[in-house]
N, C-alpha and C positions, 0 to 999 in steps of 0.2 A: 233204476228208472231212467238216468238219462244217458247210460252206457251205450245203447244202440244209436242215440242222436250223435254222439261224439264220432263215431265211425262213419256216419252216412254224410258224405262230402258232395252229394249231388246238389248242383245250383250255386256252388260257392264261387266259381269263377264268373258267373253271370252276375252275381251280386257285387262283387269287386269292380267288374267292368262298369257296372250301373253307377257306382260311387265315384270311381275314377274319371269316366266319361263326362259327368256332370261337370267337374272341373275343366277338364280339357275342352270341351266345346265352348264353355264360358271364356276361357282364354282365347281360344282361335277366334270366336266371334267378336270379343272386346278388342282383339288386335285388328280385326277388319274395320270396326268403327273408328277406332283411334287413326288407322291409315287413311280413311276416307276424310276425316277431319283434316289430317295434315295436308292431302292433296288438294282439297278444296280451298284451304288458305293459300298454297303455293299458287294455284291457278288464279286465285283474286289478285295476288301480287303481280302476276304476270300481266293480268288485264289492266292494273294500276299503272305499271310501267309503259305499256303500250298505249294507254291513253294519254300518259304524259308526253311520251314521244310525239305522238299526233299533235298535242297542244303546242309544243315546242316549234313544230314545223308551221303550224297555223300563226303563231305569235312572232316567227322569225322576221318578217318585214318590219313589225313594230319595234322589236328589240333592236334592230340594225338601224332604225330611225329612217327608214325608207318612207313609211307612211305614217300618219299620225293616229290613226285608230283602226283596229281590227275587230271584226266579229267573227268568233269561233263558236262551234256548237258546244253545249254544255255536255253531250255525250258524244265524243268524237269516233266511238266504234260502231260499226254496222253489226246488225244480228249476226251475219255470215262470219264476221272477224271474231266475234265473241265465242260463237260455237267452233271455230277453228282452233283459237288459242286456248280455249278452257272448255272442253266438251263436257266435263262433269260439274262444273262449278254452278250451274243454275238448275240442276236436277233438285226436284223437291223444294224449291224455294223461289222467291223473286229477286233477281239479280238488277241492281241499279248502279249506273256510273255517273257521277257528276264531278263536274269541275266547278269549285269555288272561285268566284271571282276575287281579285285582290282588293281588299279594303284597307287603305292605309299601308303603312310599310310592312314587308315581309312578302313570302313567296305565295304564289296561288298553289292550291292543292288539288289533287285528283283524289276522290274517295270513292272505293268500291265497296257495296254492301250487298250482303245476301241475308234476306230475313226469311225465316221458315225452315233453317236446316235442321233436320232431325237426325238422331241416331237410330239405327234399325234394332241393336240389341241392347246396349247398354242404357241404363237409367240416367237421367240427368243429374242424379246425386253422385253418380260415379264419374262421369265426365262432365263437369260444369262448363257450359258453353253459353257465351253471351248471345243474345238475340236482338239485333241482326250481328252477324259477323262483319266486322268493318276492316278495311286495308286501306291506308292513306299513304299518297306519295306526294312530296313537295317538288313544285317546279323551281328551277333554279333562277327565275326572274320574278 
C-alpha cells in the first residue's frame, strides 16, 4: 500500500528547503538586529564622547581659573552634528543628550539616551534591551 509512495520523491527538495530556510532566515535577520543594536550603542558612545569634548572646551576657561563662572549648554551638539556623527542612532526613537551639573565632589557626566529602540525581527525575549538605551561619559573635572 505504501510502496508507491516511497518511490515518489517529487517535492522533497522543496520541503527540505522550507525547513532549512526557516532557520537560515531567522539566523540572518537575527544577526541584522544584533548588528543594529551594536551600531546604535557605538554611535551613542561617539555622541557622548563628542559632547564631553565640547563641554571640556566650554569649561576650559573655568578650569584654568581665568574666569570665575561659565555657562554651558546642557546639550552642546547641534542637530546637524548629531546627524553627521551618528546617522542611525536616532532612527525609530527619541535621542537626548544631557550634561549633569557637578553636585558635590566628583566629575560631571554626559549622558546620551535613546528611548524607543525597537528590533525589527527578534522578539524582546531573545534580545533583552533596556529602554531607554543609556551611555554615560564622565568629564575629568
